[in-house]
KETI-830727 format. One line per field, with one value per residue: residue number from 1; x, y, z of N, C-alpha, C in turn; chain. Coordinates in nm, 4 decimals. Layout:
<atoms>
seq: c(NUM ...)
n_xx: c(X ...)
n_yy: c(Y ...)
n_zz: c(Z ...)
ca_xx: c(X ...)
ca_yy: c(Y ...)
ca_zz: c(Z ...)
c_xx: c(X ...)
c_yy: c(Y ...)
c_zz: c(Z ...)
mol: c(A ...)
</atoms>
This chain:
<atoms>
seq: c(1 2 3 4 5 6 7 8 9 10 11 12 13 14 15 16 17 18 19 20 21 22 23 24 25 26 27 28 29 30 31 32 33 34 35 36 37 38 39 40 41 42 43 44 45 46 47 48 49 50 51 52 53 54 55 56 57 58 59 60 61 62 63 64 65 66 67 68 69 70 71 72 73 74 75 76 77 78 79 80 81 82 83 84 85 86 87 88 89 90 91 92 93 94 95 96 97 98 99 100 101 102 103 104 105 106 107 108 109 110 111 112 113 114 115 116 117 118 119 120 121 122 123 124 125 126 127 128 129 130 131 132 133 134 135 136 137 138 139 140 141 142 143 144 145 146 147 148 149 150 151 152 153 154 155 156 157 158 159 160 161 162 163 164 165 166 167 168 169 170 171 172 173 174 175 176 177 178 179 180 181 182 183 184 185 186 187 188 189 190 191 192 193 194 195 196 197 198 199 200 201 202 203 204 205 206 207 208 209 210 211 212 213 214 215 216 217 218 219 220 221 222 223 224 225 226 227 228 229 230 231 232 233 234 235 236 237 238 239 240 241 242 243 244 245 246 247 248 249 250 251 252 253 254 255 256 257 258 259 260 261 262 263 264 265 266 267 268)
n_xx: c(0.4687 0.7299 0.7457 0.7405 0.8717 1.0488 1.2187 1.3317 1.4710 1.6556 1.7995 1.9074 2.0747 2.2510 2.3916 2.5162 2.6672 2.8505 2.9822 3.1112 3.3237 3.5508 3.6055 3.6935 3.9123 4.0646 4.1306 4.2911 4.4955 4.5997 4.7046 4.9176 5.0715 5.1189 5.3216 5.3429 5.2373 4.9906 4.8648 4.8577 4.6822 4.4384 4.3775 4.2476 3.9855 3.8795 3.8746 3.7047 3.4669 3.4098 3.3680 3.1478 2.9477 2.9377 2.8402 2.5888 2.4657 2.4573 2.2824 2.0500 2.0065 1.9762 1.7704 1.5555 1.5332 1.5476 1.3522 1.3975 1.2855 1.3712 1.6330 1.5930 1.4654 1.6764 1.8364 1.6735 1.6705 1.9408 1.9578 1.7780 1.9115 2.1393 2.0328 1.9427 2.1873 2.3286 2.1628 2.1906 2.4685 2.4818 2.3398 2.5081 2.7481 2.6850 2.6484 2.9016 3.0644 2.9861 3.1123 3.3972 3.6251 3.8301 4.0362 4.0304 4.3066 4.4162 4.5285 4.6369 4.6312 4.5719 4.4213 4.4198 4.4325 4.2865 4.3213 4.1565 3.9127 3.7492 3.5262 3.5054 3.5004 3.6153 3.8679 3.9730 3.9843 4.1749 4.4003 4.4472 4.5255 4.7398 5.0137 5.0219 4.8814 5.0503 5.2804 5.1629 5.0941 5.3470 5.4432 5.2740 5.3689 5.2726 5.3793 5.5638 5.5440 5.5718 5.8259 5.9763 5.9509 6.1293 6.3493 6.2473 5.9978 5.8608 5.8037 5.5636 5.4196 5.3904 5.2345 4.9918 4.9043 4.6681 4.6555 4.6017 4.4126 4.5726 4.8292 4.8566 4.8438 5.0451 5.2806 5.3933 5.4876 5.2746 5.0811 5.0840 5.3409 5.5037 5.7293 6.0059 5.9892 6.1664 6.1689 5.9001 5.9089 6.0984 6.1838 6.2726 6.3357 6.2770 6.5242 6.4509 6.1924 5.8642 5.7450 5.5383 5.2278 5.1501 5.2098 5.2999 5.4958 5.7370 5.7516 5.7824 6.0095 6.2745 6.3628 6.2992 6.1821 6.0527 5.9224 5.6053 5.4721 5.4245 5.2679 4.9887 4.8348 4.8602 4.7161 4.4714 4.4366 4.4089 4.1682 3.9961 3.9963 3.8830 3.6335 3.5227 3.5240 3.3603 3.1155 3.0574 3.0378 2.8179 2.6109 2.6131 2.5412 2.2743 2.1565 2.2201 2.0812 1.8140 1.8092 1.8581 1.6289 1.4308 1.5096 1.4821 1.2072 1.1120 1.2232 1.0746 0.8281 0.8949 0.9518 0.6993 0.5728 0.7088 0.6222 0.3496 0.3521 0.4640 0.2607 0.0570 0.1658 0.1670 -0.0994 -0.2710)
n_yy: c(6.8383 7.0679 7.3483 7.7110 7.8539 7.6634 7.6290 7.8873 7.9083 7.7043 7.8049 8.0477 7.9464 7.7961 7.9999 8.1187 7.9009 7.8829 8.1229 8.0669 7.9008 8.0492 8.1985 8.0104 7.9188 8.1555 8.1791 7.9492 8.0141 8.2388 8.1132 7.9768 8.1779 8.3720 8.6107 8.7754 8.8386 8.9582 8.8778 8.6020 8.5949 8.6349 8.4109 8.1766 8.2690 8.3409 8.0978 7.9517 8.1018 8.0595 7.7784 7.7601 7.9027 7.7334 7.4878 7.5665 7.6475 7.4066 7.2640 7.4149 7.3770 7.0931 7.0485 7.2005 7.1378 6.8565 6.7888 6.7339 6.7497 6.7767 6.8693 7.1113 7.2374 7.2626 7.4327 7.6643 7.7239 7.7899 8.0110 8.1833 8.2256 8.3486 8.5855 8.7037 8.7325 8.9060 9.1287 9.2048 9.2560 9.4722 9.6766 9.6925 9.7745 10.0347 10.1539 10.1332 10.2777 10.5317 10.7252 10.9525 11.1274 11.2894 11.5697 11.8962 12.0996 12.4270 12.5930 12.3655 12.0940 11.8373 11.6164 11.5699 11.2876 11.1382 10.8871 10.8423 10.9449 10.7652 10.4756 10.2881 10.0111 9.9492 10.0597 9.8889 9.6455 9.7085 9.7729 9.5251 9.3667 9.4978 9.4422 9.2601 9.4123 9.6324 9.5257 9.4600 9.7087 9.8170 9.6403 9.7046 9.9404 10.2088 10.4571 10.4900 10.6536 10.9133 10.8927 10.8553 11.1027 11.2628 11.5370 11.6921 11.8014 12.0997 12.2691 12.4252 12.3181 12.0538 12.0835 12.1451 11.9169 11.6530 11.4183 11.0668 10.9065 10.7115 10.7794 11.0352 10.9738 10.7786 10.8409 11.0853 11.3253 11.4270 11.7289 11.8575 11.8356 12.0294 12.0087 12.0816 12.1041 11.9054 11.7153 11.5179 11.2851 11.3408 11.5128 11.7710 11.8306 12.1323 12.3260 12.4711 12.3865 12.3817 12.1661 11.8859 11.7079 11.5034 11.1717 11.0732 11.2353 11.1617 10.9078 10.9229 10.8733 10.9427 10.7343 10.5428 10.2918 10.3018 10.5571 10.6826 10.4519 10.3291 10.5045 10.6615 10.8107 10.6758 10.4435 10.5689 10.6671 10.4248 10.3361 10.5301 10.4594 10.2029 10.2743 10.4123 10.2036 10.0099 10.1420 10.1534 9.8788 9.8209 9.9508 9.8030 9.5612 9.6045 9.6079 9.3465 9.2093 9.2577 9.1150 8.8537 8.8159 8.8120 8.5795 8.3954 8.4064 8.3045 8.0531 7.9553 7.9242 7.7218 7.5184 7.4766 7.3833 7.1406 6.9986 6.9827 6.8253 6.5918 6.5199 6.4614 6.2383 6.0650 6.0322 5.9154)
n_zz: c(8.7423 8.7354 8.9412 8.9124 9.1239 9.2286 9.0105 8.9946 9.2396 9.1990 8.9721 9.0736 9.2712 9.1231 9.0015 9.2306 9.3064 9.0961 9.1420 9.3809 9.3129 9.1896 9.4209 9.6104 9.4636 9.4573 9.7289 9.7640 9.5870 9.7188 9.9468 9.8371 9.7202 9.9107 10.0669 10.2810 10.6240 10.6269 10.3870 10.4309 10.6404 10.5206 10.3661 10.4826 10.5763 10.3224 10.1780 10.3488 10.3253 10.0520 10.0466 10.2168 10.0710 9.8484 9.9602 10.0636 9.8286 9.6848 9.8507 9.8116 9.5341 9.5038 9.6876 9.5807 9.3023 9.2899 9.4573 9.7334 10.0327 10.3075 10.2776 10.1520 10.3584 10.5433 10.3947 10.3871 10.6599 10.7068 10.5384 10.6684 10.9130 10.8136 10.7057 10.9434 11.0793 10.9053 10.9194 11.1905 11.1940 11.0163 11.1530 11.3760 11.2534 11.1668 11.4162 11.5547 11.3878 11.4095 11.5584 11.5585 11.3459 11.0993 11.1913 11.0831 10.9938 11.0246 10.7377 10.6247 10.3921 10.4589 10.7082 11.0687 11.2856 11.5703 11.8061 12.0324 11.9600 11.8369 11.8225 12.1251 12.1179 11.8676 11.9130 12.1119 11.9687 11.7725 11.9302 12.0498 11.8342 11.7281 11.6815 11.4668 11.2755 11.2553 11.1289 10.8869 10.7809 10.7408 10.5482 10.3395 10.2406 10.2583 10.2934 10.0984 9.8683 9.9714 10.0793 9.8483 9.7322 9.8683 9.9242 9.7274 9.7424 9.8442 10.1589 10.1734 9.9606 10.0440 10.2766 10.1667 10.0508 9.9937 10.1970 10.2543 10.5202 10.6464 10.5527 10.6634 10.9358 10.9788 10.8411 10.8926 11.1508 11.4271 11.4159 11.6579 11.7549 11.6510 11.4838 11.2637 10.9153 10.6824 10.4773 10.3301 10.4939 10.6797 10.9563 11.1907 11.5367 11.6978 11.8745 12.1089 12.1636 12.3052 12.5697 12.4950 12.5303 12.3723 12.3046 12.0639 11.9644 12.0733 11.9811 11.7061 11.4292 11.2034 11.0577 10.7752 10.8034 11.0384 11.1111 11.1831 11.2523 11.4905 11.6265 11.7998 11.6308 11.3918 11.4392 11.4630 11.2034 11.0698 11.1864 11.0858 10.8179 10.8422 10.9412 10.7198 10.5291 10.6526 10.6572 10.3866 10.3372 10.4985 10.3620 10.1240 10.2370 10.3024 10.0492 9.9728 10.1693 10.0979 9.8577 9.9597 10.1162 9.9217 9.7795 9.9886 10.0304 9.7874 9.8120 10.0270 9.9040 9.7221 9.9042 10.0148 9.7857 9.7524 9.9781 9.9290 9.6956 9.7988 9.9699 9.7908 9.6692 9.8800 9.9354 9.7026)
ca_xx: c(0.5288 0.8144 0.6855 0.8272 0.9548 1.1578 1.3141 1.4032 1.5674 1.7627 1.8812 1.9825 2.1798 2.3542 2.4744 2.6015 2.7623 2.9571 3.0587 3.1928 3.4438 3.6652 3.6373 3.7787 4.0381 4.1404 4.1857 4.4008 4.6051 4.6601 4.7829 5.0408 5.1493 5.1331 5.4569 5.3355 5.1402 4.8591 4.8076 4.8302 4.5669 4.3168 4.3521 4.1515 3.8480 3.8345 3.8422 3.5863 3.3521 3.3818 3.3116 3.0141 2.8584 2.9260 2.7537 2.4518 2.4131 2.4250 2.1607 1.9385 1.9828 1.9241 1.6430 1.4478 1.5188 1.5281 1.2392 1.4407 1.2247 1.4497 1.7503 1.5432 1.4386 1.8078 1.8754 1.5956 1.7158 2.0695 1.9276 1.7166 2.0184 2.2269 1.9604 1.9459 2.3260 2.3602 2.0857 2.2560 2.5992 2.4596 2.3080 2.6297 2.8459 2.6458 2.6658 3.0431 3.1334 2.9190 3.2034 3.5308 3.6432 3.9536 4.0294 4.0908 4.4097 4.4209 4.6406 4.6879 4.5411 4.5395 4.3575 4.4857 4.3431 4.3144 4.2750 4.0505 3.7855 3.6738 3.4519 3.5857 3.5083 3.7159 3.9975 4.0188 4.0197 4.2999 4.5080 4.4711 4.5886 4.8265 5.1415 4.9993 4.8431 5.1711 5.3650 5.0897 5.1066 5.4838 5.4531 5.1943 5.4480 5.1830 5.4564 5.6691 5.5308 5.6281 5.9703 6.0346 5.9528 6.2510 6.3534 6.1961 5.8721 5.8769 5.7151 5.4314 5.3515 5.3538 5.1260 4.8672 4.8701 4.5537 4.7037 4.5016 4.4131 4.6893 4.9498 4.8617 4.8672 5.1599 5.3981 5.4441 5.4587 5.1537 5.0927 5.1089 5.4840 5.5701 5.8587 6.0396 5.9848 6.2842 6.1084 5.7762 5.9319 6.2167 6.1476 6.3652 6.2768 6.3414 6.6067 6.3796 6.0490 5.7944 5.7085 5.4030 5.1730 5.1199 5.3168 5.3470 5.6128 5.8559 5.7485 5.8242 6.1493 6.3007 6.3968 6.1879 6.1182 5.9853 5.8330 5.5065 5.3926 5.3888 5.1959 4.8436 4.7733 4.8584 4.5998 4.3530 4.4233 4.3547 4.0278 3.9189 3.9789 3.7877 3.5031 3.4737 3.5002 3.2449 2.9929 3.0297 2.9931 2.6835 2.5187 2.6052 2.4680 2.1307 2.1168 2.2309 1.9721 1.6916 1.8218 1.8419 1.4886 1.3569 1.5433 1.4225 1.0627 1.0932 1.2555 0.9597 0.7271 0.9438 0.9360 0.5567 0.5435 0.7608 0.5354 0.2230 0.3771 0.4821 0.1297 -0.0163 0.2221 0.1323 -0.2423 -0.3103)
ca_yy: c(6.9505 7.1487 7.4800 7.8257 7.8889 7.5663 7.6625 8.0106 7.8759 7.6268 7.8939 8.1403 7.8733 7.7605 8.1208 8.1326 7.7894 7.9229 8.2303 8.0098 7.8339 8.1405 8.2419 7.9041 7.9231 8.2713 8.1463 7.8539 8.0902 8.3200 8.0269 7.9392 8.2951 8.4696 8.6424 8.8551 8.7926 9.0124 8.7910 8.4715 8.6128 8.6361 8.2889 8.0863 8.3210 8.3380 7.9576 7.9154 8.1671 7.9897 7.6453 7.7825 7.9364 7.6118 7.3907 7.6213 7.6445 7.2658 7.2294 7.4810 7.3142 6.9568 7.0570 7.2554 7.0694 6.7122 6.7765 6.6768 6.8473 6.8027 6.9475 7.2464 7.2933 7.3017 7.5495 7.7795 7.7555 7.8597 8.1418 8.2659 8.2633 8.4420 8.7128 8.7573 8.7713 9.0247 9.2405 9.2460 9.3148 9.6031 9.7707 9.7064 9.8518 10.1761 10.2035 10.1470 10.3734 10.6615 10.8204 10.9726 11.1893 11.3658 11.7091 11.9881 12.1869 12.5526 12.6114 12.2351 12.0219 11.7075 11.6185 11.4978 11.1844 11.1079 10.7520 10.8440 10.9966 10.6589 10.3809 10.2127 9.8717 9.9442 10.0871 9.7660 9.5454 9.7501 9.7576 9.3818 9.3069 9.5989 9.3856 9.2057 9.5233 9.7137 9.4633 9.4675 9.8454 9.8329 9.5618 9.7685 10.0554 10.3222 10.5821 10.4870 10.7685 11.0292 10.8689 10.8763 11.2459 11.3182 11.6824 11.7620 11.8679 12.2127 12.2644 12.4808 12.2219 11.9361 12.1183 12.1554 11.7847 11.5827 11.2853 10.9722 10.8955 10.6323 10.8574 11.1431 10.9195 10.6886 10.8793 11.2165 11.3497 11.5043 11.8740 11.9012 11.8282 12.1511 11.9767 12.1585 12.0237 11.8909 11.6456 11.4564 11.1853 11.3823 11.6306 11.7959 11.8892 12.2605 12.3223 12.5261 12.3586 12.3580 12.0268 11.8515 11.5894 11.3999 11.0709 11.0453 11.3188 11.0844 10.7825 10.9516 10.8548 10.9695 10.6065 10.5050 10.1679 10.3269 10.6728 10.6912 10.3286 10.2940 10.6182 10.6558 10.8707 10.5717 10.3618 10.6491 10.6666 10.2936 10.3344 10.6113 10.3741 10.0978 10.3399 10.4364 10.0746 9.9441 10.2099 10.1061 9.7398 9.8223 9.9875 9.6845 9.4587 9.6337 9.5600 9.2003 9.1614 9.2591 9.0017 8.7299 8.8041 8.7700 8.4388 8.3190 8.4000 8.2087 7.9220 7.9114 7.8762 7.5924 7.4226 7.4463 7.2985 7.0056 6.9345 6.9499 6.7127 6.4734 6.4838 6.3968 6.1046 5.9800 6.0024 5.9227)
ca_zz: c(8.6706 8.8229 8.9517 8.8838 9.2393 9.2365 8.9041 9.0299 9.3462 9.1353 8.8864 9.1593 9.3422 9.0241 8.9876 9.3492 9.3007 9.0032 9.2075 9.4888 9.2601 9.1885 9.5573 9.6667 9.3879 9.5039 9.8607 9.7447 9.5251 9.8244 10.0346 9.7663 9.6805 10.0194 10.1119 10.4033 10.7228 10.5875 10.2838 10.4918 10.7274 10.4392 10.2891 10.5459 10.5645 10.1828 10.1455 10.4284 10.2626 9.9264 10.0769 10.2732 9.9588 9.7673 10.0271 10.0693 9.6912 9.6536 9.9250 9.7446 9.4031 9.5221 9.7583 9.4977 9.1724 9.3100 9.5504 9.8619 10.1231 10.4282 10.2395 10.1279 10.4909 10.5961 10.3153 10.4337 10.7950 10.6923 10.4795 10.7730 11.0065 10.7422 10.7014 11.0798 11.1074 10.8260 10.9734 11.3157 11.1618 10.9532 11.2614 11.4570 11.1753 11.1721 11.5536 11.5933 11.3002 11.4223 11.6235 11.5038 11.2142 11.0906 11.2353 10.9869 11.0483 10.9513 10.6463 10.5794 10.3035 10.5188 10.8401 11.1777 11.3385 11.7111 11.8371 12.1328 11.9058 11.7708 11.9062 12.2220 12.0727 11.7615 11.9738 12.1795 11.8675 11.7079 12.0291 12.0716 11.7155 11.6675 11.6362 11.3320 11.1868 11.2382 11.0254 10.7602 10.7306 10.6894 10.4236 10.2336 10.1910 10.2390 10.2977 9.9966 9.7790 10.0404 10.0909 9.7152 9.7005 9.9271 9.9484 9.6090 9.7770 9.9368 10.2756 10.1406 9.8728 10.1241 10.3685 10.0912 9.9950 10.0527 10.2346 10.3039 10.6669 10.6866 10.5264 10.7614 11.0698 10.9909 10.7627 10.9346 11.2925 11.4561 11.4130 11.7958 11.7866 11.6009 11.4228 11.1438 10.7930 10.5964 10.3637 10.3797 10.5994 10.7559 11.0345 11.3011 11.6564 11.7296 11.9960 12.2252 12.1474 12.4328 12.5936 12.4495 12.5981 12.2722 12.3064 11.9275 11.9357 12.1110 11.9032 11.5686 11.3901 11.0619 10.9938 10.6848 10.8479 11.1669 11.0943 11.2921 11.2506 11.6277 11.6857 11.8181 11.5116 11.2886 11.4737 11.4318 11.0574 11.0340 11.2276 10.9923 10.6997 10.8778 10.9510 10.5835 10.4641 10.7144 10.6147 10.2502 10.3501 10.5555 10.2526 10.0369 10.3111 10.2901 9.9157 9.9758 10.2543 10.0163 9.7665 10.0364 10.1578 9.8017 9.7558 10.0981 10.0048 9.6772 9.8686 10.1083 9.8081 9.6712 10.0149 10.0207 9.6693 9.7811 10.0772 9.8619 9.6056 9.8823 10.0225 9.6792 9.6478 9.9936 9.9295 9.5604)
c_xx: c(0.6061 0.7628 0.7905 0.9219 1.0715 1.2640 1.3976 1.5084 1.6862 1.8567 1.9680 2.0976 2.2871 2.4492 2.5683 2.7041 2.8803 3.0444 3.1541 3.3232 3.5636 3.7026 3.7287 3.9141 4.1266 4.2038 4.3027 4.5213 4.6768 4.7491 4.9153 5.1327 5.1802 5.2780 5.4579 5.2296 4.9997 4.7902 4.7729 4.7076 4.4362 4.2790 4.2437 4.0083 3.7937 3.7924 3.7153 3.4595 3.3114 3.3164 3.1702 2.9130 2.8332 2.8264 2.6087 2.3877 2.3732 2.2965 2.0382 1.9034 1.9176 1.7852 1.5291 1.4249 1.4911 1.4176 1.2763 1.3997 1.3117 1.5730 1.7110 1.5112 1.5691 1.8560 1.8041 1.6368 1.8463 2.0467 1.8675 1.8218 2.1129 2.1628 1.9655 2.0846 2.3638 2.2868 2.1517 2.3904 2.5833 2.4285 2.4333 2.7331 2.8135 2.6701 2.8130 3.1197 3.0723 3.0108 3.3335 3.5328 3.7746 3.9320 4.1012 4.1891 4.4190 4.5472 4.6998 4.5840 4.4961 4.4733 4.4439 4.3840 4.3851 4.2440 4.1547 3.9158 3.6948 3.6089 3.5449 3.6040 3.6144 3.8562 4.0554 4.0613 4.1540 4.4176 4.5472 4.5498 4.6928 4.9581 5.1290 4.9682 4.9653 5.2590 5.2977 5.1034 5.2453 5.5006 5.3801 5.2621 5.3599 5.2585 5.5587 5.6647 5.5948 5.7792 6.0386 6.0427 6.0783 6.2402 6.3023 6.0680 5.8967 5.7721 5.5743 5.3504 5.3038 5.2348 4.9914 4.8237 4.7514 4.5957 4.5863 4.5127 4.5362 4.8190 4.9657 4.8985 4.9978 5.2896 5.4570 5.4144 5.3321 5.1830 5.1233 5.2579 5.5606 5.7110 5.8797 6.0523 6.1197 6.2421 5.9842 5.7952 6.0564 6.1860 6.2484 6.2926 6.3486 6.4138 6.5297 6.2291 5.9847 5.7573 5.5641 5.3584 5.1446 5.2343 5.3733 5.4740 5.7426 5.8638 5.8023 5.9731 6.1624 6.3426 6.2785 6.1144 6.0400 5.8789 5.7358 5.4174 5.3500 5.3082 5.0466 4.7721 4.7655 4.7392 4.4707 4.3284 4.3646 4.2064 3.9412 3.8950 3.8741 3.6459 3.4424 3.4373 3.3756 3.1144 2.9554 2.9753 2.8502 2.5789 2.5011 2.5265 2.3175 2.0780 2.1152 2.1183 1.8407 1.6912 1.7970 1.6965 1.4018 1.3808 1.4791 1.2721 1.0307 1.1193 1.1426 0.8474 0.7661 0.9264 0.7898 0.5166 0.5885 0.6689 0.4023 0.2391 0.3933 0.3487 0.0465 0.0349 0.1802 -0.0153 -0.2906 -0.4630)
c_yy: c(7.0380 7.2898 7.5904 7.8566 7.7928 7.5951 7.7848 7.9859 7.7998 7.7145 7.9867 8.0696 7.8200 7.8785 8.1353 8.0192 7.8246 8.0333 8.1730 7.9494 7.9287 8.1919 8.1391 7.9042 8.0390 8.2469 8.0504 7.9240 8.1757 8.2356 7.9858 8.0593 8.3916 8.4864 8.7191 8.7971 8.8401 8.9201 8.6543 8.4783 8.6000 8.4995 8.2001 8.1402 8.3151 8.1973 7.9149 7.9757 8.0950 7.8543 7.6593 7.8116 7.8135 7.5136 7.4386 7.6166 7.5031 7.2227 7.2906 7.4157 7.1774 6.9612 7.1037 7.1751 6.9199 6.6827 6.7037 6.7759 6.8797 6.8880 7.0922 7.3153 7.3414 7.4287 7.6751 7.8221 7.8348 8.0003 8.2364 8.3149 8.3653 8.5811 8.7814 8.8091 8.8996 9.1478 9.2951 9.3135 9.4540 9.7093 9.7994 9.7940 10.0006 10.2354 10.2301 10.2446 10.5133 10.7689 10.8343 11.0318 11.2666 11.5111 11.7983 12.0807 12.3115 12.5619 12.4818 12.1657 11.8898 11.7263 11.5437 11.4016 11.1470 10.9782 10.7529 10.8916 10.8862 10.5645 10.3020 10.0681 9.8568 9.9695 9.9605 9.6596 9.5791 9.7328 9.6111 9.3194 9.3987 9.5417 9.3325 9.3187 9.6082 9.6581 9.4685 9.6062 9.8707 9.7594 9.6300 9.8913 10.1776 10.4555 10.5924 10.6086 10.8931 11.0157 10.8992 11.0236 11.3144 11.4672 11.7616 11.8390 11.9782 12.2045 12.3129 12.3856 12.1004 11.9668 12.1306 12.0211 11.7243 11.4386 11.1969 10.9660 10.8196 10.7082 10.9680 11.0902 10.8450 10.7417 11.0150 11.2351 11.4319 11.6539 11.9314 11.9126 11.9546 12.1237 12.0627 12.0649 12.0242 11.8253 11.5754 11.3546 11.2163 11.5156 11.6476 11.8645 12.0200 12.2542 12.3662 12.5016 12.3325 12.2107 12.0038 11.7230 11.4750 11.2985 11.0390 11.1239 11.2471 10.9522 10.8037 10.9270 10.8840 10.8437 10.5631 10.3779 10.1851 10.4357 10.6820 10.5665 10.2858 10.4011 10.5893 10.7120 10.7701 10.4782 10.4358 10.6549 10.5361 10.2865 10.4187 10.5356 10.2663 10.1557 10.3605 10.3057 10.0060 10.0099 10.1684 9.9633 9.7340 9.8567 9.8692 9.5726 9.4793 9.5830 9.4073 9.1401 9.1545 9.1406 8.8692 8.7091 8.7594 8.6212 8.3501 8.3013 8.2995 8.0667 7.8666 7.8578 7.7387 7.4839 7.3806 7.3563 7.1554 6.9309 6.8951 6.8295 6.5828 6.4243 6.4146 6.2559 6.0084 5.9391 6.0177 5.9278)
c_zz: c(8.7685 8.8233 8.9389 8.9993 9.2546 9.1313 8.9388 9.1376 9.2874 9.0540 8.9709 9.2305 9.2486 9.0046 9.1069 9.3571 9.2106 9.0635 9.3124 9.4385 9.2512 9.3277 9.6242 9.5976 9.4313 9.6392 9.8514 9.6834 9.6288 9.9146 9.9711 9.7425 9.7948 10.0630 10.2434 10.4961 10.6890 10.4880 10.3409 10.5812 10.6490 10.3832 10.3502 10.5417 10.4226 10.1426 10.2191 10.3685 10.1343 9.9492 10.1314 10.1627 9.8721 9.8294 10.0328 9.9311 9.6506 9.7238 9.8576 9.6123 9.4182 9.5860 9.6696 9.3702 9.1864 9.4113 9.6794 9.9706 10.2433 10.3977 10.2110 10.2603 10.5553 10.5255 10.3644 10.5743 10.7906 10.6364 10.5840 10.8714 10.9436 10.7338 10.8384 11.1147 11.0336 10.8771 11.0999 11.2876 11.1009 11.0569 11.3431 11.3855 11.1787 11.3113 11.5847 11.5039 11.3094 11.4802 11.5453 11.3649 11.2172 11.1314 11.1345 11.0570 10.9618 10.8653 10.5935 10.4916 10.3616 10.6551 10.9412 11.2388 11.4801 11.7507 11.9310 12.0825 11.8528 11.8726 11.9978 12.1781 11.9645 11.8173 12.0380 12.0782 11.8012 11.8039 12.0464 11.9566 11.6513 11.6163 11.4937 11.2330 11.1538 11.1267 10.8886 10.6977 10.6732 10.5568 10.3080 10.1743 10.1626 10.2365 10.1847 9.9038 9.8408 10.0563 9.9586 9.6781 9.7545 9.9508 9.8283 9.6369 9.8788 10.0477 10.2424 10.0526 9.9523 10.2139 10.2984 10.0315 10.0687 10.0804 10.2774 10.4567 10.7162 10.6637 10.6299 10.8997 11.0862 10.9303 10.8009 11.0829 11.3092 11.4506 11.5522 11.8272 11.7464 11.5467 11.2983 11.0242 10.7206 10.4658 10.4168 10.4915 10.6818 10.8241 11.1482 11.4164 11.6876 11.8648 12.1202 12.2160 12.2832 12.4471 12.5514 12.5168 12.5017 12.2673 12.1681 11.8941 11.9723 12.0334 11.7620 11.5478 11.2414 10.9856 10.9058 10.7262 10.9776 11.1519 11.2129 11.2957 11.3904 11.6981 11.7048 11.6958 11.3972 11.3122 11.4368 11.2814 11.0078 11.0676 11.1353 10.8621 10.7247 10.8824 10.8123 10.5140 10.5200 10.6737 10.4726 10.2541 10.4026 10.4492 10.1571 10.1046 10.3011 10.1562 9.9131 10.0600 10.1770 9.9212 9.8400 10.0790 10.0407 9.7748 9.8624 10.0766 9.8936 9.7267 9.9536 10.0190 9.7537 9.7772 10.0281 9.9045 9.6936 9.8764 10.0142 9.7700 9.6846 9.9392 9.9150 9.6566 9.7580 9.9874 9.7855 9.5482)
mol: c(A A A A A A A A A A A A A A A A A A A A A A A A A A A A A A A A A A A A A A A A A A A A A A A A A A A A A A A A A A A A A A A A A A A A A A A A A A A A A A A A A A A A A A A A A A A A A A A A A A A A A A A A A A A A A A A A A A A A A A A A A A A A A A A A A A A A A A A A A A A A A A A A A A A A A A A A A A A A A A A A A A A A A A A A A A A A A A A A A A A A A A A A A A A A A A A A A A A A A A A A A A A A A A A A A A A A A A A A A A A A A A A A A A A A A A A A A A A A A A A A A A A A A A A A A A A A A A A A A A A A A A A A A A A A)
</atoms>
């Protein structure tokens, strides 16, 4: 008689098997439809994730429902490694996102972001891949809303806007530059402005295709987004870890059932 734990492992893995199919399909669709480097960058990890879930699910279904003990053992080993990996990544995510935050500016609705305030590890990763990230940010048109506003937005209204971290870092010059406002993406340097040490002031351009995409503040805005996203992922990982531990425990019971059944068959 098939035991409850084997049935539960089988049912749970049928669900994950069904989930893997649209993930693989989404990766294949991305490979056919991708028009930018950002989209092409995603296709391989998505397909790999889908295939991994598919294979692990098949191992769990066959191992538990067909009583293939060695396959169930492989399934449990992969699950244990996955739990360990997720646990380490969750701790790591909380550690590297502990530093850095936007700086409030008096009289402004938005914040300023400084690259050096964030984790050294994240800074190195962003610097190393900045050429690819830079083109992705331009393709995403994060500044298009501000460009479209043109001169219709008055200075006082713009200074009270709650810009996203990327918009604040990539679409306008730093507050340190003391540039004069013309429009959200058009600023002029005062004739007798004092010299500033912030390199972003010389990087800024009113060209809509350039703006501050090459600025340190743009990198900082990206890191603030990454920080927020990773913290959300870390919280979801904790929930997923609990689920995996429950499934792993049930799988261990199914593995024990298989061994007991095999022992009965060997010694009638």
